[in-house]
KOLFI-936850 format. One record per atom (N, C-alpha, C): residue in one letter; residue number from 1; y, z, x; atom name. Coordinates in nm, 3 decimals, padded with zeros to 5 digits. Layout:
KOLFI-936850
<pt rest="A" nr="NUM" py="Y" pz="Z" px="X" atom="CA"/>
...
***
This chain:
KOLFI-936850
<pt rest="N" nr="1" py="09.050" pz="-03.590" px="-10.071" atom="N"/>
<pt rest="N" nr="1" py="08.986" pz="-03.619" px="-09.944" atom="CA"/>
<pt rest="N" nr="1" py="08.882" pz="-03.729" px="-09.961" atom="C"/>
<pt rest="I" nr="2" py="08.831" pz="-03.779" px="-09.852" atom="N"/>
<pt rest="I" nr="2" py="08.739" pz="-03.894" px="-09.853" atom="CA"/>
<pt rest="I" nr="2" py="08.614" pz="-03.864" px="-09.934" atom="C"/>
<pt rest="A" nr="3" py="08.555" pz="-03.745" px="-09.917" atom="N"/>
<pt rest="A" nr="3" py="08.432" pz="-03.710" px="-09.989" atom="CA"/>
<pt rest="A" nr="3" py="08.457" pz="-03.711" px="-10.140" atom="C"/>
<pt rest="N" nr="4" py="08.561" pz="-03.644" px="-10.185" atom="N"/>
<pt rest="N" nr="4" py="08.590" pz="-03.639" px="-10.328" atom="CA"/>
<pt rest="N" nr="4" py="08.617" pz="-03.777" px="-10.385" atom="C"/>
<pt rest="E" nr="5" py="08.693" pz="-03.857" px="-10.315" atom="N"/>
<pt rest="E" nr="5" py="08.728" pz="-03.992" px="-10.362" atom="CA"/>
<pt rest="E" nr="5" py="08.605" pz="-04.081" px="-10.377" atom="C"/>
<pt rest="N" nr="6" py="08.498" pz="-04.049" px="-10.304" atom="N"/>
<pt rest="N" nr="6" py="08.376" pz="-04.129" px="-10.308" atom="CA"/>
<pt rest="N" nr="6" py="08.260" pz="-04.056" px="-10.374" atom="C"/>
<pt rest="N" nr="7" py="08.292" pz="-03.951" px="-10.449" atom="N"/>
<pt rest="N" nr="7" py="08.192" pz="-03.873" px="-10.523" atom="CA"/>
<pt rest="N" nr="7" py="08.079" pz="-03.821" px="-10.433" atom="C"/>
<pt rest="I" nr="8" py="08.114" pz="-03.778" px="-10.312" atom="N"/>
<pt rest="I" nr="8" py="08.016" pz="-03.721" px="-10.219" atom="CA"/>
<pt rest="I" nr="8" py="08.022" pz="-03.570" px="-10.234" atom="C"/>
<pt rest="L" nr="9" py="07.906" pz="-03.510" px="-10.259" atom="N"/>
<pt rest="L" nr="9" py="07.898" pz="-03.365" px="-10.275" atom="CA"/>
<pt rest="L" nr="9" py="07.920" pz="-03.295" px="-10.142" atom="C"/>
<pt rest="C" nr="10" py="07.980" pz="-03.177" px="-10.147" atom="N"/>
<pt rest="C" nr="10" py="07.998" pz="-03.097" px="-10.024" atom="CA"/>
<pt rest="C" nr="10" py="07.864" pz="-03.072" px="-09.956" atom="C"/>
<pt rest="S" nr="11" py="07.759" pz="-03.054" px="-10.034" atom="N"/>
<pt rest="S" nr="11" py="07.627" pz="-03.028" px="-09.977" atom="CA"/>
<pt rest="S" nr="11" py="07.571" pz="-03.148" px="-09.901" atom="C"/>
<pt rest="D" nr="12" py="07.634" pz="-03.265" px="-09.916" atom="N"/>
<pt rest="D" nr="12" py="07.591" pz="-03.385" px="-09.843" atom="CA"/>
<pt rest="D" nr="12" py="07.678" pz="-03.414" px="-09.722" atom="C"/>
<pt rest="V" nr="13" py="07.768" pz="-03.322" px="-09.689" atom="N"/>
<pt rest="V" nr="13" py="07.860" pz="-03.342" px="-09.576" atom="CA"/>
<pt rest="V" nr="13" py="07.812" pz="-03.264" px="-09.455" atom="C"/>
<pt rest="L" nr="14" py="07.815" pz="-03.327" px="-09.339" atom="N"/>
<pt rest="L" nr="14" py="07.776" pz="-03.266" px="-09.212" atom="CA"/>
<pt rest="L" nr="14" py="07.894" pz="-03.278" px="-09.116" atom="C"/>
<pt rest="V" nr="15" py="07.937" pz="-03.164" px="-09.061" atom="N"/>
<pt rest="V" nr="15" py="08.053" pz="-03.161" px="-08.971" atom="CA"/>
<pt rest="V" nr="15" py="08.008" pz="-03.103" px="-08.837" atom="C"/>
<pt rest="G" nr="16" py="08.030" pz="-03.178" px="-08.731" atom="N"/>
<pt rest="G" nr="16" py="07.990" pz="-03.132" px="-08.598" atom="CA"/>
<pt rest="G" nr="16" py="08.109" pz="-03.108" px="-08.508" atom="C"/>
<pt rest="G" nr="17" py="08.089" pz="-03.021" px="-08.413" atom="N"/>
<pt rest="G" nr="17" py="08.192" pz="-02.991" px="-08.315" atom="CA"/>
<pt rest="G" nr="17" py="08.132" pz="-02.918" px="-08.196" atom="C"/>
<pt rest="D" nr="18" py="08.220" pz="-02.864" px="-08.112" atom="N"/>
<pt rest="D" nr="18" py="08.170" pz="-02.794" px="-07.993" atom="CA"/>
<pt rest="D" nr="18" py="08.246" pz="-02.666" px="-07.962" atom="C"/>
<pt rest="E" nr="19" py="08.334" pz="-02.626" px="-08.053" atom="N"/>
<pt rest="E" nr="19" py="08.412" pz="-02.504" px="-08.026" atom="CA"/>
<pt rest="E" nr="19" py="08.454" pz="-02.439" px="-08.158" atom="C"/>
<pt rest="F" nr="20" py="08.357" pz="-02.387" px="-08.230" atom="N"/>
<pt rest="F" nr="20" py="08.385" pz="-02.317" px="-08.355" atom="CA"/>
<pt rest="F" nr="20" py="08.408" pz="-02.168" px="-08.330" atom="C"/>
<pt rest="G" nr="21" py="08.335" pz="-02.114" px="-08.233" atom="N"/>
<pt rest="G" nr="21" py="08.342" pz="-01.970" px="-08.207" atom="CA"/>
<pt rest="G" nr="21" py="08.466" pz="-01.929" px="-08.132" atom="C"/>
<pt rest="P" nr="22" py="08.496" pz="-01.799" px="-08.136" atom="N"/>
<pt rest="P" nr="22" py="08.619" pz="-01.749" px="-08.071" atom="CA"/>
<pt rest="P" nr="22" py="08.611" pz="-01.754" px="-07.918" atom="C"/>
<pt rest="I" nr="23" py="08.727" pz="-01.776" px="-07.858" atom="N"/>
<pt rest="I" nr="23" py="08.742" pz="-01.775" px="-07.713" atom="CA"/>
<pt rest="I" nr="23" py="08.868" pz="-01.697" px="-07.683" atom="C"/>
<pt rest="A" nr="24" py="08.857" pz="-01.595" px="-07.601" atom="N"/>
<pt rest="A" nr="24" py="08.971" pz="-01.510" px="-07.562" atom="CA"/>
<pt rest="A" nr="24" py="09.047" pz="-01.459" px="-07.685" atom="C"/>
<pt rest="N" nr="25" py="08.974" pz="-01.411" px="-07.783" atom="N"/>
<pt rest="N" nr="25" py="09.031" pz="-01.355" px="-07.906" atom="CA"/>
<pt rest="N" nr="25" py="09.107" pz="-01.455" px="-07.994" atom="C"/>
<pt rest="F" nr="26" py="09.085" pz="-01.583" px="-07.971" atom="N"/>
<pt rest="F" nr="26" py="09.142" pz="-01.688" px="-08.057" atom="CA"/>
<pt rest="F" nr="26" py="09.026" pz="-01.764" px="-08.120" atom="C"/>
<pt rest="E" nr="27" py="09.042" pz="-01.803" px="-08.247" atom="N"/>
<pt rest="E" nr="27" py="08.935" pz="-01.881" px="-08.309" atom="CA"/>
<pt rest="E" nr="27" py="08.922" pz="-02.014" px="-08.237" atom="C"/>
<pt rest="G" nr="28" py="08.799" pz="-02.067" px="-08.237" atom="N"/>
<pt rest="G" nr="28" py="08.773" pz="-02.194" px="-08.171" atom="CA"/>
<pt rest="G" nr="28" py="08.853" pz="-02.307" px="-08.233" atom="C"/>
<pt rest="S" nr="29" py="08.882" pz="-02.408" px="-08.154" atom="N"/>
<pt rest="S" nr="29" py="08.966" pz="-02.519" px="-08.202" atom="CA"/>
<pt rest="S" nr="29" py="08.902" pz="-02.595" px="-08.318" atom="C"/>
<pt rest="D" nr="30" py="08.769" pz="-02.596" px="-08.327" atom="N"/>
<pt rest="D" nr="30" py="08.702" pz="-02.666" px="-08.437" atom="CA"/>
<pt rest="D" nr="30" py="08.691" pz="-02.581" px="-08.563" atom="C"/>
<pt rest="Y" nr="31" py="08.721" pz="-02.453" px="-08.553" atom="N"/>
<pt rest="Y" nr="31" py="08.703" pz="-02.364" px="-08.667" atom="CA"/>
<pt rest="Y" nr="31" py="08.792" pz="-02.402" px="-08.785" atom="C"/>
<pt rest="K" nr="32" py="08.903" pz="-02.466" px="-08.761" atom="N"/>
<pt rest="K" nr="32" py="08.992" pz="-02.507" px="-08.870" atom="CA"/>
<pt rest="K" nr="32" py="08.926" pz="-02.609" px="-08.963" atom="C"/>
<pt rest="M" nr="33" py="08.815" pz="-02.671" px="-08.918" atom="N"/>
<pt rest="M" nr="33" py="08.742" pz="-02.765" px="-09.003" atom="CA"/>
<pt rest="M" nr="33" py="08.655" pz="-02.693" px="-09.105" atom="C"/>
<pt rest="V" nr="34" py="08.632" pz="-02.564" px="-09.088" atom="N"/>
<pt rest="V" nr="34" py="08.548" pz="-02.488" px="-09.181" atom="CA"/>
<pt rest="V" nr="34" py="08.632" pz="-02.457" px="-09.305" atom="C"/>
<pt rest="I" nr="35" py="08.606" pz="-02.532" px="-09.411" atom="N"/>
<pt rest="I" nr="35" py="08.686" pz="-02.518" px="-09.533" atom="CA"/>
<pt rest="I" nr="35" py="08.603" pz="-02.486" px="-09.656" atom="C"/>
<pt rest="N" nr="36" py="08.470" pz="-02.492" px="-09.644" atom="N"/>
<pt rest="N" nr="36" py="08.385" pz="-02.476" px="-09.761" atom="CA"/>
<pt rest="N" nr="36" py="08.247" pz="-02.431" px="-09.716" atom="C"/>
<pt rest="D" nr="37" py="08.191" pz="-02.330" px="-09.781" atom="N"/>
<pt rest="D" nr="37" py="08.060" pz="-02.281" px="-09.737" atom="CA"/>
<pt rest="D" nr="37" py="07.944" pz="-02.366" px="-09.788" atom="C"/>
<pt rest="K" nr="38" py="07.972" pz="-02.472" px="-09.863" atom="N"/>
<pt rest="K" nr="38" py="07.866" pz="-02.562" px="-09.908" atom="CA"/>
<pt rest="K" nr="38" py="07.844" pz="-02.678" px="-09.811" atom="C"/>
<pt rest="I" nr="39" py="07.941" pz="-02.699" px="-09.721" atom="N"/>
<pt rest="I" nr="39" py="07.929" pz="-02.802" px="-09.617" atom="CA"/>
<pt rest="I" nr="39" py="07.845" pz="-02.745" px="-09.504" atom="C"/>
<pt rest="T" nr="40" py="07.766" pz="-02.831" px="-09.438" atom="N"/>
<pt rest="T" nr="40" py="07.688" pz="-02.789" px="-09.322" atom="CA"/>
<pt rest="T" nr="40" py="07.770" pz="-02.817" px="-09.196" atom="C"/>
<pt rest="Y" nr="41" py="07.790" pz="-02.713" px="-09.116" atom="N"/>
<pt rest="Y" nr="41" py="07.865" pz="-02.724" px="-08.991" atom="CA"/>
<pt rest="Y" nr="41" py="07.771" pz="-02.692" px="-08.875" atom="C"/>
<pt rest="F" nr="42" py="07.786" pz="-02.765" px="-08.765" atom="N"/>
<pt rest="F" nr="42" py="07.707" pz="-02.733" px="-08.647" atom="CA"/>
<pt rest="F" nr="42" py="07.792" pz="-02.748" px="-08.521" atom="C"/>
<pt rest="S" nr="43" py="07.756" pz="-02.669" px="-08.420" atom="N"/>
<pt rest="S" nr="43" py="07.824" pz="-02.677" px="-08.291" atom="CA"/>
<pt rest="S" nr="43" py="07.722" pz="-02.704" px="-08.183" atom="C"/>
<pt rest="V" nr="44" py="07.754" pz="-02.798" px="-08.095" atom="N"/>
<pt rest="V" nr="44" py="07.669" pz="-02.827" px="-07.980" atom="CA"/>
<pt rest="V" nr="44" py="07.730" pz="-02.771" px="-07.852" atom="C"/>
<pt rest="G" nr="45" py="07.838" pz="-02.695" px="-07.867" atom="N"/>
<pt rest="G" nr="45" py="07.909" pz="-02.639" px="-07.752" atom="CA"/>
<pt rest="G" nr="45" py="07.839" pz="-02.517" px="-07.694" atom="C"/>
<pt rest="I" nr="46" py="07.894" pz="-02.466" px="-07.586" atom="N"/>
<pt rest="I" nr="46" py="07.838" pz="-02.349" px="-07.518" atom="CA"/>
<pt rest="I" nr="46" py="07.851" pz="-02.225" px="-07.606" atom="C"/>
<pt rest="E" nr="47" py="07.963" pz="-02.209" px="-07.672" atom="N"/>
<pt rest="E" nr="47" py="07.987" pz="-02.098" px="-07.766" atom="CA"/>
<pt rest="E" nr="47" py="07.952" pz="-01.962" px="-07.705" atom="C"/>
<pt rest="P" nr="48" py="08.024" pz="-01.920" px="-07.600" atom="N"/>
<pt rest="P" nr="48" py="07.991" pz="-01.795" px="-07.531" atom="CA"/>
<pt rest="P" nr="48" py="07.998" pz="-01.670" px="-07.618" atom="C"/>
<pt rest="N" nr="49" py="08.075" pz="-01.674" px="-07.725" atom="N"/>
<pt rest="N" nr="49" py="08.087" pz="-01.558" px="-07.814" atom="CA"/>
<pt rest="N" nr="49" py="08.018" pz="-01.582" px="-07.949" atom="C"/>
<pt rest="G" nr="50" py="07.931" pz="-01.682" px="-07.954" atom="N"/>
<pt rest="G" nr="50" py="07.861" pz="-01.713" px="-08.078" atom="CA"/>
<pt rest="G" nr="50" py="07.947" pz="-01.794" px="-08.173" atom="C"/>
<pt rest="V" nr="51" py="07.889" pz="-01.830" px="-08.286" atom="N"/>
<pt rest="V" nr="51" py="07.960" pz="-01.908" px="-08.388" atom="CA"/>
<pt rest="V" nr="51" py="07.974" pz="-01.823" px="-08.514" atom="C"/>
<pt rest="P" nr="52" py="08.083" pz="-01.844" px="-08.587" atom="N"/>
<pt rest="P" nr="52" py="08.101" pz="-01.770" px="-08.712" atom="CA"/>
<pt rest="P" nr="52" py="08.018" pz="-01.835" px="-08.824" atom="C"/>
<pt rest="P" nr="53" py="07.984" pz="-01.757" px="-08.926" atom="N"/>
<pt rest="P" nr="53" py="07.920" pz="-01.818" px="-09.042" atom="CA"/>
<pt rest="P" nr="53" py="08.019" pz="-01.915" px="-09.107" atom="C"/>
<pt rest="P" nr="54" py="07.979" pz="-02.023" px="-09.160" atom="N"/>
<pt rest="P" nr="54" py="07.843" pz="-02.073" px="-09.180" atom="CA"/>
<pt rest="P" nr="54" py="07.798" pz="-02.172" px="-09.073" atom="C"/>
<pt rest="V" nr="55" py="07.856" pz="-02.169" px="-08.954" atom="N"/>
<pt rest="V" nr="55" py="07.826" pz="-02.266" px="-08.848" atom="CA"/>
<pt rest="V" nr="55" py="07.688" pz="-02.239" px="-08.786" atom="C"/>
<pt rest="I" nr="56" py="07.613" pz="-02.347" px="-08.763" atom="N"/>
<pt rest="I" nr="56" py="07.483" pz="-02.340" px="-08.696" atom="CA"/>
<pt rest="I" nr="56" py="07.503" pz="-02.381" px="-08.551" atom="C"/>
<pt rest="H" nr="57" py="07.452" pz="-02.301" px="-08.459" atom="N"/>
<pt rest="H" nr="57" py="07.465" pz="-02.335" px="-08.317" atom="CA"/>
<pt rest="H" nr="57" py="07.341" pz="-02.411" px="-08.272" atom="C"/>
<pt rest="I" nr="58" py="07.363" pz="-02.532" px="-08.221" atom="N"/>
<pt rest="I" nr="58" py="07.257" pz="-02.617" px="-08.167" atom="CA"/>
<pt rest="I" nr="58" py="07.298" pz="-02.652" px="-08.026" atom="C"/>
<pt rest="P" nr="59" py="07.260" pz="-02.571" px="-07.927" atom="N"/>
<pt rest="P" nr="59" py="07.304" pz="-02.597" px="-07.789" atom="CA"/>
<pt rest="P" nr="59" py="07.258" pz="-02.734" px="-07.739" atom="C"/>
<pt rest="G" nr="60" py="07.327" pz="-02.783" px="-07.639" atom="N"/>
<pt rest="G" nr="60" py="07.283" pz="-02.906" px="-07.576" atom="CA"/>
<pt rest="G" nr="60" py="07.391" pz="-03.010" px="-07.557" atom="C"/>
<pt rest="G" nr="61" py="07.511" pz="-02.982" px="-07.601" atom="N"/>
<pt rest="G" nr="61" py="07.623" pz="-03.073" px="-07.577" atom="CA"/>
<pt rest="G" nr="61" py="07.603" pz="-03.211" px="-07.636" atom="C"/>
<pt rest="T" nr="62" py="07.649" pz="-03.310" px="-07.561" atom="N"/>
<pt rest="T" nr="62" py="07.648" pz="-03.448" px="-07.608" atom="CA"/>
<pt rest="T" nr="62" py="07.509" pz="-03.496" px="-07.644" atom="C"/>
<pt rest="K" nr="63" py="07.408" pz="-03.458" px="-07.566" atom="N"/>
<pt rest="K" nr="63" py="07.270" pz="-03.502" px="-07.595" atom="CA"/>
<pt rest="K" nr="63" py="07.225" pz="-03.454" px="-07.732" atom="C"/>
<pt rest="S" nr="64" py="07.252" pz="-03.328" px="-07.764" atom="N"/>
<pt rest="S" nr="64" py="07.216" pz="-03.275" px="-07.896" atom="CA"/>
<pt rest="S" nr="64" py="07.294" pz="-03.345" px="-08.006" atom="C"/>
<pt rest="F" nr="65" py="07.423" pz="-03.368" px="-07.981" atom="N"/>
<pt rest="F" nr="65" py="07.506" pz="-03.436" px="-08.080" atom="CA"/>
<pt rest="F" nr="65" py="07.451" pz="-03.575" px="-08.110" atom="C"/>
<pt rest="M" nr="66" py="07.414" pz="-03.647" px="-08.006" atom="N"/>
<pt rest="M" nr="66" py="07.359" pz="-03.782" px="-08.025" atom="CA"/>
<pt rest="M" nr="66" py="07.226" pz="-03.778" px="-08.100" atom="C"/>
<pt rest="K" nr="67" py="07.141" pz="-03.681" px="-08.070" atom="N"/>
<pt rest="K" nr="67" py="07.013" pz="-03.669" px="-08.142" atom="CA"/>
<pt rest="K" nr="67" py="07.036" pz="-03.646" px="-08.291" atom="C"/>
<pt rest="I" nr="68" py="07.134" pz="-03.561" px="-08.323" atom="N"/>
<pt rest="I" nr="68" py="07.165" pz="-03.534" px="-08.463" atom="CA"/>
<pt rest="I" nr="68" py="07.216" pz="-03.661" px="-08.531" atom="C"/>
<pt rest="L" nr="69" py="07.305" pz="-03.735" px="-08.466" atom="N"/>
<pt rest="L" nr="69" py="07.355" pz="-03.860" px="-08.524" atom="CA"/>
<pt rest="L" nr="69" py="07.243" pz="-03.962" px="-08.541" atom="C"/>
<pt rest="E" nr="70" py="07.156" pz="-03.972" px="-08.442" atom="N"/>
<pt rest="E" nr="70" py="07.043" pz="-04.066" px="-08.452" atom="CA"/>
<pt rest="E" nr="70" py="06.954" pz="-04.030" px="-08.571" atom="C"/>
<pt rest="K" nr="71" py="06.930" pz="-03.901" px="-08.592" atom="N"/>
<pt rest="K" nr="71" py="06.847" pz="-03.857" px="-08.705" atom="CA"/>
<pt rest="K" nr="71" py="06.916" pz="-03.890" px="-08.837" atom="C"/>
<pt rest="Q" nr="72" py="07.048" pz="-03.873" px="-08.844" atom="N"/>
<pt rest="Q" nr="72" py="07.122" pz="-03.906" px="-08.966" atom="CA"/>
<pt rest="Q" nr="72" py="07.111" pz="-04.055" px="-08.996" atom="C"/>
<pt rest="I" nr="73" py="07.120" pz="-04.138" px="-08.894" atom="N"/>
<pt rest="I" nr="73" py="07.107" pz="-04.282" px="-08.914" atom="CA"/>
<pt rest="I" nr="73" py="06.967" pz="-04.316" px="-08.961" atom="C"/>
<pt rest="E" nr="74" py="06.867" pz="-04.251" px="-08.902" atom="N"/>
<pt rest="E" nr="74" py="06.727" pz="-04.272" px="-08.943" atom="CA"/>
<pt rest="E" nr="74" py="06.706" pz="-04.234" px="-09.090" atom="C"/>
<pt rest="L" nr="75" py="06.769" pz="-04.127" px="-09.134" atom="N"/>
<pt rest="L" nr="75" py="06.752" pz="-04.080" px="-09.272" atom="CA"/>
<pt rest="L" nr="75" py="06.832" pz="-04.162" px="-09.373" atom="C"/>
<pt rest="A" nr="76" py="06.938" pz="-04.228" px="-09.326" atom="N"/>
<pt rest="A" nr="76" py="07.022" pz="-04.308" px="-09.416" atom="CA"/>
<pt rest="A" nr="76" py="06.946" pz="-04.432" px="-09.461" atom="C"/>
<pt rest="K" nr="77" py="06.974" pz="-04.470" px="-09.581" atom="N"/>
<pt rest="K" nr="77" py="06.910" pz="-04.590" px="-09.635" atom="CA"/>
<pt rest="K" nr="77" py="07.015" pz="-04.700" px="-09.647" atom="C"/>
<pt rest="F" nr="78" py="07.032" pz="-04.776" px="-09.540" atom="N"/>
<pt rest="F" nr="78" py="07.132" pz="-04.882" px="-09.540" atom="CA"/>
<pt rest="F" nr="78" py="07.074" pz="-05.009" px="-09.599" atom="C"/>
***
């Protein structure tokens, strides 16, 4: 995968989505991205049934997603 090929640690990977938690007894469409408990996952979706571990719920939709991306850019040293 891209991270391994570029020597990026799982602990340095951030994965965002909006539907990790279950809906109508089916896992959320983004849940298939959860492959490792060392990666940080977050959801900005409504998540009416909550999010499964290790996903962090950060409500707010697109606005929250953009704030997170802006912070990542601020922290990056380009």
